Steps between C-alpha positions, in 0.01 A plus 500: 500500500426238234374615158327260269408533130129467455395149380854370513604209727741596780688316778507668840646395834248468782575430866616417741202283591513436874287281725354615828825438676702704253647193333549511118237300309649300208183318396277779367317442175371749242148459641623658823521840327235740368519804276323834547477733201457874572373439852239239396420189695789258497437209251680186398797526267470376149511117484831515311681700772782306670685521829850375571660500847843665486631527852391564861137559409556710193342401175511583130145562381443487126201721428322457164404761246141469637620575852645833388248598235361807690688829508552631857595325822510126552563353842597143574375391845516174689171311556596287796361540854812356670773658286600858433682667207562867408279636218683517166399822318530517124430799280358388164579751220350528152716330243615822331581667834698192618688484170595873513642448848662156474527365145840480329385761254385739777576859381694602805521861623398781266774698335542862607396747231536872427223709365608805297251707304251214497756242376577207721863371469639198687803567716802300374 
């Protein structure tokens, strides 16, 4: 599963893009992909999104902050009648939630504590 920080650009891998004969497509463009937010109708990616072919029909897709500005599920789908590509699912998290989980300063696991007569002491 891919997690994205709300309103923060992210690069994801999409693909493989295959033609009707199962052959890898190496000529896809960013306009071949659409984005659905929280099950909504798929729409065009932000005009600044970019797509770079990597190998055998797999691409790096640079999504913009606008593409991932809605908390919830984002799905990248192909918009080509002759080509197929698996859906790329992204979970967009609120900034604070994402930072708690993934930032360098994430707090990590809680420390075990003891409670004696109403006083909480940290186990050392």
